[in-house]
N, C-alpha and C positions, 0 to 999 in steps of 0.2 A: 286409397289407403296404402297400397303397395308403393306408389310413387312417393308418398309422403315419408314412408319409412326409408325409402331409398336415399332420399336427400337429407335425412336426419343425421347421418354419419358423414363427417368430412371426407373420410377415405372413399366412401361410396360416391360422394359428389365429385371427387377428383377423377374417378374411373368414368363416370358418366360424361364429364367434360371432355376427357380424352377420346372416348368413343364417338361423341358428337363431332369433335374436331376431325377425326379420321373420316367420318362419313361426309362432312362438309367438303373436305379436300377432294374426295372422290367426285362429288357433284360439281365442284368448281373447275376441275381440270378440263373437261370438254368445253365448258363455257369460255374459259381463258384461251384455249386453243382456237376456238372459232373466232373469237374477237381478234386474236393475233393475226390470223389469216386474212380476215376481212379488212383489217386496217394496216395491211403489210406495207403499203407504199409510204404512209406517214411514219410508221415505225422505222422503215429502212432509212429514210432521210434523217431521222433523229439519231439513229445509230451511227450513220456516216459522219454527221456533224460532231457527235461526241468523240468518236475515234480520231477525227482530224484535229480536234482541239487538244486531245491528249498528246498527240505527236508534236504539235506545235509547241505545247507547253514544255515538253521534255527538251526539244531542240533549243528553245529560247533560254531555258535554264542553263544548258551547256554554254551557249553564247554569253550569257550573263557572267558565268564563272570565268571564262577566258578574259572578258573585258575587265572584270574586277582585279584579276591577277596583273593584267597589263597596267592598269592605273596605279596599283600598289607599287609595282616595280618602277614605274616612271618616277614616282615620288622619291624612292630610295636612290635610284641610279643617277638621277640628275646631280645629286651631291657627290656621289662616289666618283663619277666619271669626270668631274671637274678637277680632281686632284691629279698630281703627277703619279706616274707608275700606276695608272688606274686599272691595268689588266688584272692584277691579283685581287684588287678590291672588287672588281666586277665578278670574278669567279667566286669570291667569298659570299656574295649576295645570291647568285644563281644557284649555288650548291647548298643553300639552306634546305632543311628537311621539309619545310612547309611548301616548297615548290617541286617536291620529288615527283609528283604525278604529271608534271607539265614538261613540255619540250621548250626550253628557253635558249635564245641566242642573241648576242649583241654584235652587230657589225659596225665597224668604224669607217674611217675615210676610205674612199674607193671600194666601199662595201667589203672590206677585208674583215674576216672573222676575228673578233676580239676575245669573246668568252662564250661558254655554253655549259649546259648541265647534262643533257641526254643526247639522243640522236638529233643531229641538226636537220632542219626542215628545208632550208634554202642554201644553195651554193652561192658564191659571190656573183656568179653570172646571172642568177635568177632574180636577185633582189631589185636590180635596176628597173625591171619591167613592171614593178609593183608600185611605182611612185604615185600613180593615179588612184590606188586602192588603199592608201594609208588610212588606218583606223577602222576599216571594214572587215568583218569576219567572213571568211570563206572556207570551203572544203578544199583539201589537197590530198591527192593520192601520192604517197612517197614510198616506193619499194613495195613492202607488203602490208602497209597500213594506210588508213585515211585519217587525216588530222583536221580538226577545226582550228583555224589559226587566224591571227591578226598581226599586222605589221604596222608599227608606228614610229615616229621620229622622237629622238631625245635631244633637245637643244641644250647644250651645256657650255660652260666657259671655254672648254677645250675643243669644241666643235660639235658637229651634228652626228648622232649615232642612230642606228636603226635597231629597234627592239622587236623581236619576233616571239610571240607567245602561242604555243600550239598545245592542243590536247588530243591525245589519241582516242578515237571513238570507234574505230572499226579495224579489226585485224582480218586480213583476207586469207587466213589459214587457221588450222586447228592442230593442236599437239595432244598426243595421247599421254598426258602426264597430269597427276593431281596438282602439281605445282603451277600448272597453267590455268589460272583462275580468271583471266580477263573476260569480261562480258561485253559483247558487241552491242552497239546501240540498237541495231535491228533486232537482235535476239530479245533485248529488254522490252522494246516496243511491241514485239509480237506477243509476248506474255501479257503485257498491259492491256492490249486491245483484243486479245484472244483471236488473232487473225494473222495470217502470213503478211509480212511487210517487206518491201524492198525500197532502198533509197539509191537513186542515181545521183552520185556526188558531183556531177558535172553541171556547171551553171548554164550550159547550152542545151541541156536535156529537154525533151518535149514531153508533154502530157500523154499518157497512154490513151489509145482509142478503143481499147478492149472494154466492152460493156460489163464484163464480169468483175472488173476492178475499178477502184476509185483512186485517182491521182491528183496531186496538187503541188503547187510550187512552195519550196522552202525559202523563206526570206531572211536576210541578215539584219543587223542592227540599223542599216540604212534603207531597209525595205527593198533591197535589190535581190534578185533571184540568185540562189546559190546551188539549187538542186531540186530534185523532184522525188516526192515520196509517193509510193503506190502500195495500196493494200487491197486485199480481197474484200469485195462487198459481202456483208452478211447474207447468208443463204436462208431462205424461208424454211427449208428442210432442216438445216442445222439449228436454226433458232427454235423451231418447234421441238426438236429433239432435246435441246437444252432446257426448254420449259418442262418437258416431260420428265427429264432427269431431276429437275428441281422439285416437282411434285412427288416424284418417287422418293427423294431424300426426306422430304417432310413426312410422308406417309410411313417411311421406315422408322423414323424417330418416334412417331406417334405409336406405332406398333410396339416398339421397344419400351416406351413409357407405360403403355397399357399392361404389358407383361410384368414389368417391375411393380406396378401398382397392385396387380393381382397378388404378387408375392408379399407385398407390404400388408395388404388387406388380410391375407390368409395366415399371417404370422401368429396371431393369437390362437387360431385353430391348430396350427403346427405345434405350438407349445403345449396344447392340451392333449396331444396324443400320448397315451400312457406307455405303450410299447415302444421302447427306444429303437428297436430294429426297424419297425415300420416308419418311425420318425426319420431315421437316417435314409431309408430308401426314398421317402418323399423328397428330402433335401437333395439327394443324388439326382433324381428325375428332374427336379426343378432347375438345377444348375446345368444339367446336360441339355435340356431343351433351350435354356437361355443361350448356350454356346451355339447350338444349331440355328437358333433364330438369328444371332449375329452373323453367322456364315450365310444364311439365306438372303438377308437384306444387304449383305456386302459391307458390313462395318468390320474393320476400318479401311480395308484396302481400296474399296471402291470410291471413297470420299476423300481420303488423305493420300497425297502423292509426295513422297519424300524417300530418303534412303531407308527409312524404317519400314516402309511398305513396298520396297523394291524387291520383286521376286528373285532377281539375280543375286541378292545378298543371302537369301535362303528361301527355298520353296520345297515342299514335300507333297507327294501324292497321297500321303496318309489320310484315310477317312475322306476320300473324294476331294482331296485338296483343301481340307479345312485349315491346314497350316501352310498358307501360301505366301507368307512374308514374315520377317522377324517380329513385327507387331502382332500378327495373327498368332504366331507361336507364343508370344508373351501372354496374350489374353487366354489362350487355351491352357497354358501351364499354370497361370495364376488361379484359374477356376479349379484346376486339378489339385492345387495346393490346398484350397479351401475344403474340397471333398476329403482329401487325405487327412488333414488336421482334425476335422470333425469326426471322421472315422476312427482316428487314433484315440481321441478323447472318449468316444463311445465305447471302444474296445476296452480301454483301461478301466472305465467305470463299471463295465459289465463284469470283468474278471476280478476286480477288487472286491466285489460283493457276491461273488459266486462261490458256492461250496464246491470243493474239489471232489469229484467222484471218478475214480479210476476205472477205465475200461480198456482192456488190452487191444481189442480190435480198433476201437476209436483212436486210441493213442498212436497205434501204428499208422493208421490212415492219416491222422493229423501230421505226423512226422514226415511221411513220404510226400504228402500233398504240399505241405508248407515248404519243405526243402526244395521241391521241384519249382514252386512258384518263386522262391527267392532267387534261384539261379536263372529262371526265365526273366525275372525283373532285371537282373544284372545284364543278361544278354540283350534284352530290349533296350536298356539304357546305352549299352555299347553300340548297338545298331543305330540308335538315334543320334549319338554323337558322331558316328562315322558318316551319317547322312549330313550332319551339320558341317563337317569338314569337307566332304567330297561334293555335296550338292550346293556349293556356294562359291561365289567369286571372291569372297573375303578370304584373305590369307592372314590368319591371326598372328603368326609368328615371323612373318617375313621382314617386317620393319619394326624397329624398336621404338616404342612410345609408351610412356607411363600413363598418358591421358588418351584413352582410345576414342575413336570416332563414335557418334551416337549409335550407329548400326552395330559396331563391334561391342560396345558397352551393353546394348540390349541383348545381343546374342550371348555374351558372357553371363548376364543375369539369367537368361533362359536356361542355360545348361546348369547353372547353380540350382535353380528351382527344380529342374528335372532330377538332378541328383538328390535333392532334398526329399522329393516325393518317393523316389526309389528307396532311399534309406529308411524313411518312416514306415513305408509299407513292409519292408524287409524286417524291421524291428518288431512290428505287429505280429508278423508270421513267426518270427523266432520266439517271441514271448508266448505265443500260442503253444508252440512246441514245448517250451519249458513248463508252462502251466499244466499241460496235459501229461508230460513225461516225468517231471520232477514234482516239486511242491511249491508252495508260495514262498518258502524260504530257500534261498540258493545254497547249494553245496558246491564249493569250489572244485572239488575233485570231479563231481559229475559234470560240471560246466566244462572243464578241461577235456574230459572224454568226449563230450558232445562237440566241442570245438575241433578236436582231431577228426572225428567222424565227418564233420562238415568239410574240412579241408580235403579229405579223401574223396567225398562225394563231388566236390568241385573239380577235382582232377579227373574223375570219371566222366563228369558232365562235359568237360572240354574235350576229352579224348573221343567222345561219341559224336562230336561235331566236325564237319569238314572245314569250317572256318570259325574257330573260337574267337570270342571277343576279347581284345586286350591280350595281356601276357600272363603267364602263371603268377608272376610276382604281383601284378595288380589284382588278380583274383584273390590271392592270399591276403593282400592288404585289405580288400573289400570285406572278406569274412572276418578278419581280425578286428577291424573297426566296428563292424556290425556287432560282434560279441562284446567288445569293450563298451559300446554305447548301451547295449542291453543290460550289461552288468551294472553300470553306473546308475541306471534309471529304473531298474527292476524293483517292483513292489515298493516304490517310494512315492511320497506325495508329488503330484505334478507341479513342476515349476516352469515358468516362462523361460528361465535361463537355460533349460535343457534344449530349447530350440537353437540357441547359439552353438551348443555342442553338435547338434544335428547338422547345422549349417557348415561348420568347419570340417566335420567328417565328410559331408557330401562334397565339399570343395576339393578335398584331397583326392577323393575317388575319381570325380569327373575330370579334374584337371590332368591327372595321370593318364586317364583314357584319352583325353583330348590331345595331349602331347604325343601319345603313341600313334593315334590315327593321323596326326600331322606328319610324323615320320614315315608312316605308310604311304601317305599322299606323295611325299618327296620321292620315295622309292618308285611309286607308280609313274611319277613324272619322268623318270629315267627311261622306262619302257616306252612311254608316249613319245619322248624326244627321238628315241632310236627309230620307231616306226615312222614318225613324221619325216625323218631324214631319208627314208627309203621310199617315200610315197611321192616323190617329185615326178610331175607329169608334164610333158612338153605341151600337150594340148591345152592344159590349164593356163600355162604361160601365154600361149597364143590368144586364148579367149580374153584374158585380163588385158593384154596389150591392145587387142581390137576394141574392147569395151572402153578403155581409156581414151583412145583416139575418137571413138564415136561420141562419147559424152562431152569431150572437149570441143569437138566440132560444132555440136548443137547447143553449147552452153552460152546463152545470151548474156549471162553475168560477166563472162570474160570479155565480151565485146564492149560492155559498159565499163571500161577501165576506170573512168573517173578523170578528174581534172589534174593535170600534171604530166610531166615528161614520162613517157612509157619506159619502164625498166623491164626488158624482155626476159632477163634472168629471173627477176621476181615473178613474172608471169609464168615462166616455166616451172618455178618452184610451186606456185599456187596450183597449177595443173597437176603436178606430181603429188602434192599434199592431199588433193581431193580425190585421188584415184585409188584403185585397188592395189596399185604398185606400192604405195605407201602403207596401206593397211595390212598388206600381206608380207611386208618386209622383204620384198623382192629386190635384189640388186638391179637398179634400173637408172635411166636418165631420160630427161625431156629436153629437146632442143627446138628452137624456133629459127627458121631461115626466111630470108626474103625471096622475092621472085628471081633474084639473080644468084640464088644459092649461097648467099653470104650469111654466115652465122650472126644472128642478132642477140641471142642470149641462150643460156642453157643452165641446167642443174642436173647433177649426177650424184647418186648414192654409191657409186663405185667408179672404177677407172675404165670408161668405155673406149672402144676402138673407133676413132672418128676418121681414119684415113680413107675408108671406102664408102663413107656415108653418102657422098655426093652422087654416086652412081644409082642410088635408090630413090632420089628425090626428083628425078627427071620426069617420071610419070606419076602424078599425084591426083588423079581423078577420083571420083566416087566409085565404089565405097573405099574405105581405108584399106591399104594393102600391107600385108605382113611378109617379111623376108626372113631367111634364116642363114646365118653365116657360121661355118664350122671352125673351131679352133685349130690352129696348125700343129701345136705341140701337145695338145691334150684333148680330152673328150668334151670339153666345154663348148657351148653353143651360144651365139648371140642372136636374139630375135630382134628384128628391126621393123617398126611400123611407121607408115607415112600417110599423112592426109593433109588437106588444105584447111587453113583458118582464114575465113573471109571477113572483110569489113573491119579488121583491126587497123586503126590508123588509116582507114579508107584505102587499103592496099592489100594485095594478096600475100598471105604468109603461109609457110609450110611448117607443119608440126611433125617432128620425128620423135618417136618413143622407142627406147631400147630396153631389153631385159636380158640379163645374163643367166643362162641355165647351166647348172652344174649337177653332176650325179649326186654329190653330197655337199650341199651348201651348209657348211659348218658354222656360219655366222660371223665371217670375217667382215665386220662392219667398219666403214671408214667415217661414219658420221657420229657426232656426239649422241649420247644416250637419249637426250630429250627429243631427238629427231627420229627415234625409232618407236614402233608400236609395242606396247607391253603385251607379252604373250598371254593368251586367255586359256581358260580351261585348266586341266591338270598340269600342263607345262608351266603355268604361272606359279606353281608351288615353290620352285627354286629359281634363283637368279641364274640366268643362262651363262653368265660369265664365270660362275663358280664351277660349271661342269667341265670335265675333261673328256674329250671325244677322240677316239682313235679309229682309223679305218685301216684294216689289214687286207692285203691280197696275198694269199699263200701265208708265208710266215713273215712278211715284210709290211712295215707301216707305210702306207701310200699317202695318208693325209691325217692331220691332227688339229685339234683346237684346244686351247687352254694354257699354252705356254709351258707344257711339260714334255720333255724328251725321255722316252722310256729306254732303259737299258735292256739288254737281251734277257736277263733274268725276269724282269718285270713283264716284258712282252710275252715270254713263254708261259708265265704264270696266268696271264689273261687268256692265252690261246689254249691252255690245258683244260678249260671248262668242259664239263660234260653236258651236252645239249639234250633237251627233252623233245617231245613230239612236235612242239611249235618252233623248233630251231632257235630256242632262246635259253639263257641260263643266268643264274645269279651267283656271285662270288664275292668274298671279301679278299682284297689284295692290298699288300703293303707297297705303296709307291712313294719313293723319296722319303722314307721314314714315317709316313702317315698312312693310317688305315682308310681305304676307300671301298665303298660299295659299288660293284661293277655289274652292269647289265650288258650282256652280250647277245647279239642277234645276227643270224645268217639271213641276208636278204634272199627272197625267193627267186628274184630275177638273176642274181649273181651269186651262185652257190660257192664260187671260189673266193668270195670276199666275206669279210666279217666286220661288223661295226660294234664298238664297245663304248658305252657311256658310263662315266665314273663320277661319283660324288663323295667328297670327303665326309667321313662319319662325324657326327656331332660330338664335340668334346663334352665332358661332364658339366663344366661350367656353363656351356651353351644350353644344354638340356635343362639344367637347373634354372637358368634365366627364363627359358620358355615356360617352365612350370610356374615360376613366380610372376611372370607377366600376367597370367590369368588369375592365379591364386591371390595376387595383390589386389586385383579388382574385386574378387569375391570377398576378401577380408574387409575391404573398405565398405562394400555393400552390407555385410553382416553387422559391422560395427556401427554404421550409420543408422541402420534399422534399430539396433539395440539402443543407441543413444536417443533416437527419437521416441522409442517406447519408454525409456527411463525418464525422459523429459516430460512425456505425457502423464506418467504416473510418478512424478518426482517424489512425492511424500513417501511412497513405498520404497523407493531406492535411495532416499536421502541418507538413511542410516548406513547403507552399504558404502556409499562414496565417502562418508565421514569416518569410516573405520581406519584404524591405525595401519592395518595390513594393506588396505587399498592405497593409502597415501604413500606408504613405503614402496609398494610395487611401482607406482607411477614415478616416484622419485628415482628409483634404481634405473628404470628404463630410460628416463629423460637424461640422467647423468651419463649413461652408457651410450645412448644413440647419438646425442649431439656431437661428441667428439668423433664418432665414426663417420657421421655425415661430413663434418669439417675436413677430416683426413681424406675422405673419398673425393670431395671437391678439390682439395689441394692436389691429390694424385692426378685427377683428371686435368686440372689446369697445367700441371707439369708436363703431362703427356701431350696435351694440345700444343703447348709451346715448343716441346721437343719435336713434334711432328712438323710444325711450321718451320722450325730451324732446319730439319732434314730436307723438307721440300724446297726451302729457300736455297740450301746448299746444292741440292740436285739441279734445280733450274739455273742457278748461277754458274754451276760447272759447265752445263751445256752452253750457256750464254758466253762464257769465256772461251770455250772451244770454237764457237762460231766467230767470235771476235778475232781469235788468233787465225782462223781459217781465212776470214775476210782480209785481215792485214796482209797475210802471205800472198794471196792471189791478186788483191787490188794493186799491190806494189809491182808484181812481175807479170801481170796478165793484161791483155787489151780487151778482155771481156766486158760487155756492158754490165751495169749493176744488176739488171734483171737476170741476165744469163749467169752471172756469178752466183746469185741467190738460188737459181735453179740447180746449179752444180752443187752448191752447199747442201741443198735439200737431198740430192741424190747420194752424196758422199756421207753426210752426217746422219741421215735418216731421222730427222726431227722435224716436227711441224712448227712453223714459226711465222711471224708477221714482221714487216718492216714499215715504219711510218716516216714520211718526209714532213717534218713539222707536225701538224695535226691531222694530216691526210694519209690514208693508207697508200703505200707505194707498192708493196709486194706481199703476197700471202701464198703459202703452200696449199691453203684451202680457199682459193679465191672464189669458188662457187658459193660458199657461205656468205661472203662479203658482197659479191656482185648481186646476189639475190636479195640482200638487205636483211638476212637473218641475223648477222652481227653488224654493228655500226662500222662504217668505214672511216669514222672520225675517232681520233685518239681519246681515250678515257680522260675527262677533264681533270680529275685528280692527278693523273700521271703527268699531263701537260703542265699543270701548275707546279709540280714538284721537280720536273726535269728541265723543261724548256725555260720556265720563268724563274724557278728557284735555283736551277743550275746543278741539281744532283745528277751524278753519272749513272746511278742505279736506283731502281725503286721496286720494292716488293710489296704486293697488294693482294687482298682477297677481293674477288669480283663476283658478280652475280648476274646471270642471264637466264631468263625463263625459269627462275627458281633454282637453277643449278649453281652451287657455290664452287669456286675453283680459285687456285692461286696463280698469279702471274708475276713474271720478272720483266721489267723494262730496263734496257741498257742503251746508253748513247754509243754510237759507232763513230769512230774518227773518220770524217770526210770533209775535205777542204771546201767543197761547193755546197753541200746540203747538210741540214740538221737531220740526221738519221737516228731513229730510235728502234732498236731491236726488241721484239716481244716474244715471249715463250710462256705457255700456260699448261696447267695440268688437265684442262678440259680436252685438249687434243693430244697431249703426251702423258701417258700413264706414269705416275710416280709411285714406286713401291715404298711403303713405310712398314716398320716392324709391327706396330700395333695401332690400328685405326681407332678413332675416337668411338665409333659405334661398337667395336669389339670390346674396348675397355668398358664402355657403359654396360654392355651385356654382362661382362665378367663381374664388375662392381655391383651391379644390381642383384645378380645371383648370390654373391657372397654376402652382401648386406642383408638380403632377405633371410638367408639362413641364420646370420648373426642375430638379426632382430627376433626371430622365432626362439632361438636359444636364450637370448636375453630375457624375453618374456617368461619363458619356462623357469629359468634359474632365478630370475627376480621374484617370481611368484613364490617359488620354494623358499628362497632366502627370507623374503618378507614374512612368510608364514612361520618360519622357524623363529624369527625375532619376535613376531607379534603374538604367536600362540600362547607362550607363558603368560603374557600380560592379559590376553583374552581369557585364559583359564582363571586367572586371579580375579578378573572382573566378574565372571560368571559365578565364581565361588563366593565372592563378596555379596552378590545378589542373592545367592542361595542362603547365606547366613542371615541376610536381612529378612528372608522368608521363613526363618526359624529352623533351617536344616543345619545342625551342628555336626552331623555325621560325615560331612564331606571332607575329603583329603586330596590334595593335589599331588600327582606323581612327581617326584624329584628326578631330574635328568640333567646330564651335562655338568658344566661347572661355570663359575663366574658369578657376576652380580645377580643375574636373573635366578640362578639356582639358590643363592643365598637368600634372596627375597622369598622364593618358594618355601625353603626350609623354615624361614622365620614365620611365614604365613601359617604353615601347618602347625608349628609350635604354638602360635597364637591361638589357633582354633582349639588345640588340645587343652591349653591352659584355660581358654574361655569356657570350654565344655566342663573341665574340672571345677572351675570357679562356679559355673552355673549349678553343678551338682551339689558342691559344698554350700553355696548360697541357698539353694533350695532346701537342703537339709537343715541349715541353721535357721532359715525362715520357718520351717516346720516346727523345729524345737521351740523357737521363740513363741511361735503362734500357740503351740500346745501349752507352754508355761503360762502365757497370758490368758489362754482360754481356761486353764485349770484354776487360776486365781479368780477369774470372772465367774466360773461355774461354782467354785467354793463360796464365793460371796453371795451369789444369787440363790444358791441352795440353802445357805445358812438362814436367810430371811424367812422362808416358810417353815423351817424346822423348829424355830423357837415357839411360835404359837401352837404348833402341833405338840411340842413337849409339855407346855403349860396345860393344854387341854387334856392330855393323857393323865397328868398329875391330878388335875381337878376331878377327873372321872374316877381315879383310884380312891381319892379321899371320900368322895360321895358314896362309893361302894362300901368302904370300910365303916363309915358312919351310918350306914343303913338309912341314908337320907331319903325322905319321902319324895324329894324332887329328883330322884335318880333318873327316872325316865326322861324328864325334861333336860337334865344335864347330859344324858347319853345322846339324845338327838342333837343337842347343841354341839357336842364334841364331834360327833360323826360328820355333821355338816361342815364343821371347821376342817376336819381331815380331808373331806372331798374337795373343798375349795383350795386348800394348800396343795393337794396332789395335782389339781388342774393347773395351778401355777407352775409346779415342777414340770408338768407335761409341756406347757408353753415354752418354758426355759429350754427344755430339750429340743423342741421344734426349731426354736430360733438358732440354736447352735448347729443343728443339722443343716438348716438353710445356709448358714455361714460357710459350711464346709463344701457346699456344692460348687461346680464350675459355673462361670458366668454364662448366661444364655447367648446363643449366637444371634448376630444381626441379620435377620432374614430379609432378603431382597429378591426381586425378580431379575435374574442374571442370564446371560448367554453362556452356556457351558463351553462351547468350542474355543473362544478366545482365552478363557481361564485355563483350559487344559494346554493350549499351545504355549501360553506364557510360562506355565509350570514346566513343560518339557524343555523349553529353551534354557532353563537353569542347568540342564544336564548336557548341553550341546558339546562340551569338551570332554565328556566321559568316553571311555573306549567302547562302551556298549552302544550299539545302534538302536536308537529309540525312534519309532515311527508312529504317527497318528493316522488313522483311517476312519473317516466318518461318512455315514450314508446321507447326511444332511448338512448343509452349510451352516445351519443355525439350530440350536436346541435351547429352549427357554425352560428354566426351573426356578423354584424358590429355594434359595440357599444363601449361606455366607461365603463369599468368594474366597476370603482368607482362610477359613477353616477347611473348605473344600481343597484348596491348594495344598494345605498341610497334610491332608489325608492322602492325596496323590503322591506327594513327596515321600511320605512314609512307605507307601507301596513300592514306588520305583527304587528308592534307596535300598529296601529289602532285596529287590531283584538284583541290583548291582552287587550287593554284598553276598548274594548267592551265586556269584560268578556268571551271571547271564551275559551273553554277547549280543543277543537280539531281544529287544523289549518292544512289544506291539501293544498299542492302546487302540481298541476298536470301540467306536461309538455308533450305536444303532437304535433307531426309534422303532418301538413295537407297541402299537395301540397307544395307551396313555402313559407308557413307561419308557424311560431312557435307560438302555443297557450299556454299561461301561465295562469292558473286559481289559484287564491288565494281564498280558500274556508274556511269559519269559521262557528262555531255554536254560535256566539255571539248574542248580543241583536238586531242587524240589524240597518238599517238606516231609519229614519222617512221619509215617502213618501212626506211630505210637503217641505222637504229641499233637496230632491234628485237631483233637477236640479242645486242646488247652490254649491254642495260639491267640484266641481273642480274650483270654482271661487277663485280668489286671495283675501286674507284677510278675507275669510269666515271661521268661526270656531264655533263649539258648545262647546268647552272646555273653562273653566274659564280662564286658563292661556295660551290658544292656540294663535298662531300668524296667523293662516289661510293660511299658505304657503305650508304645507305638500303635500296634494293631487294636488294642483295647480302646484307645482314643478314636481311632478310625471308625470302629464299629459304633461307638457311642455317638459320634457326630453324624454318621450316615443314618442311623436310626432316629436321631433328633430331627431330621428333616423328612421323615416318613419313608426312608429308603431301607434297603437291606444289602448286606454284603455276605457273600459265601465264597468258599473255595470250590470252584467248579470242577477242577481236576488238578492233580499233582502227581508227579512221578520223577524219577531221576533225570528225565529229559526236560522238565520244566513245570511251571505252575501257572494256573489261570485263576485270577480273582474276578468274580462277577458282582458288579454293583448295579442295583436297580433303584432308580430315583423317579418319582412322579414328575411328569412334565406339566407345564401350564400353557394355556392358550395365548 
């Protein structure tokens, strides 16, 4: 029987199924594990085959793509290359956007390069050796990348050409920049097969003999071997662990579903709880346990792996680490929002129906306790936001972007919800204070006093703390917004629109705190930078150098260089890029020598001293050796490490690594920004290049960074700082007309020295932009949620969106914002063009200087071209390149080109416009590794060679007055402020225009409901005022006409009735007269039939009197009011509709009901007229607040109409319900008498519950129906 009842309910059945599924999963887990172990050999073979097929499929797909592009190009180029002057035609094809991801080149006669689009794969000398491999796809290692390529012939009318199509599939380095998004094929395959994979891109590679791995040959389109793929064999331990994790995930989901089903099943019991406090506590416990359950089973961080669950983006130790990622934070805060909103509604419902009973001790306790909690909530929110800023690698304001990344967007949403919860809780506490301290009706004077007290308490609260949260201004703003929200929503019917108010107020508070803590983080970064500069340790440098040599010596990947000519400079860069030297931003170099001590290749991030290197590479045995060389003219030291590299190119090689040690390495970087590692931790809060660093010894500057030279006054201002116990100080100093925040530190090791780190203070526009970066996102979130809610309940909001005021507001905003956006875009375009012109002029000026220098020295000097360029570099101090035709001839940054970081072939667009088209100068925007920069290319006069000089902003800093990003920040801040002001003023203006029309509409509706006592206040001037005046005149005349018409109708009716009465009465009077005359005659004649006649006459009299009585009854019924049309109606909608007629009155009219629906038997029209009479009387009694309370008591509905008007004089209190009694000069005395008659006609009563000079309360009691 129990089981039968259990399965009778679908909800119970679902729970039983989930519990059974959980138990079955627990039984199956050991069985599956046992089966997996016993059949491991078969499973292993199956997994290996599956992984191998996946790898082959991916590689074959890459091969297919390369061949498809080759075939497509052959069809196009055969025609193009048959024409005369085919070089530019060839370029136009290869430079098409559809081939952007491929490396294409066409070589002509004698394998001479004809056209290309990206880095070239083969030099002229290499192509001839590939004649036997035409049409086959192979791997090729070129510099720092491996390509999948194919070479084929193009037979045209003008001759035979060679087409090379390559696709980059592997980069042998990694860059620490978000713009570097290339995914290696080995990384992709490792994720696909969930195993570490390595590919030897050499066709001569052998299969691995290691039993722990599986290797196989990679074949090309001709089924020839082109490489070897090797991946780790699946481990039984790892496979079993994965199986256990799968079962754990299934069981976790089942537990979660069981818990949710329990909540769904218990919903009806939850609703049946009468005590609302207990109901809320049950809800709170259920939600809290739900969050704990999610944390215990690891949802979502354990199962989802993305930037949303990355702890580095945000993680907190709060509540044992329950908030360990942005997504965990979101889940926690959403559940908290549910609790807070339910608590808010519970609180409002409780106090709306609670009788106020004053108790001094309780009131004082509530005030102190609630005020303390409000300030603690504010402090807790501030601490949470500080954690969000400081305990995260996300830098919310460092880069300008209107569309944030998913992690930043989620964190922005989290802090909005956090502020939302704080504000609602604070509003609840403040309303509690007001309810207990004041009354249910607000007194503005009392509220202002309470506001001032709170501001004083806030100041005291901050003074008592060692580290207050935020600034005094933000605290004042928080209290002000809190009181404003409380005042706007106090004792008013709850509206969903109030949540929009809460949302925007929350956004203003949390974003201000957010911006403040970001500025604190920037300040803290100055201290961190200063301490980092003083923590340089020689032993750390030695360790890093030794570790680099050891890792490189034992790195088998370096030995498997791949197929292609070895570029030792590229190999040196690869070693440097994968070492701690790169990751720690240490000025260093890597060099590779042969056994004859000849330099094969090198890469350097600074200018190393190579003169004495050979003396250190004579003895290169194991282990690696570290030497130290002291600077001659300064305290700098050069660490030199040496070791052997065996088996590269089947010969001995020597690896030399150097690192430059300085007391204060201020960041003089010679490399482009993308080749440096982004600083982590607090130091990443500011761009290092924006810092100004000064090192003092005594009173003199011995070193500096940032491009500013201090004068004596500025230096003395910095040195005049007063230091605390930690030998550090903060100060604001004016440097070159700008305000800087300066942190000064005395290093413990060198007491006579001092280091100062300065950062320019943010301007107002910048801070404004920072504020609106987040506030913009918050506003979008709030508006999107509101729009989705309005769309979901469109019928409720349809009227709002169709209002004249709403349409006017949107029209004003649209008309104002569109021109602003167009003007801003125009200004930005002008600034961008101006900046390009300035950069063009700047680069052209240097190019002209170089050209003049070149002409001067080439005419009178016997220096070789290379020596001349070296001299120009030393004298002009500019970084430049020079190309001979399409090939690089000279570069001041030759390490970058020799290593293959930059292509050593001329940009094809430049070649097309200069060499082919004949332009002497070409200005172009280029892009490398996601970094955009400008370049100028200029032809140099030379009789023997076609020389093209190149200068760019990537290696030469160009100063411009206003960068695009700075203008974007300024425009965004100004536009955001303008938009808010537009919204405010548009709303006000639209309201001023639409409010008279709205009042006229409501007045017309009131007239339709029978209220002719309404009058619209006349204000202003113009057509609207004329319309209002005419409307009021119309109402007065209509009322006068109604009175006159009623009087005329009454007179006419009485006249007609008199005629009818006279006529009807005359009929029975005639027989009565005749009967009396007959009776008199019989009496006089002493007739014997007198008794008979008397009886006959009296009967006639009685009959005629009865007729007269009936006539009187008929006329009495005629004079009665018509009977009401009684129906079963819902009282609440009728009252709401009636109150809406007075929405434009100055009086505040509120409805409060203990029940959402009250059913009574009544005529809705008569009931509405009765309420109109009562409310109109209250308004005419100068009431400012009118409250209508509806409460169910047993089988009666009580309606109280309460106002704060002038009251009713006690002397006339007994007469007010009498007909024709009035105290108004133009009153008819029918209003309250009609109300009383109607209420009584439906079985109700109406009385005056109380009246005084402070107001009146009418009590109506009406029977309810089931």
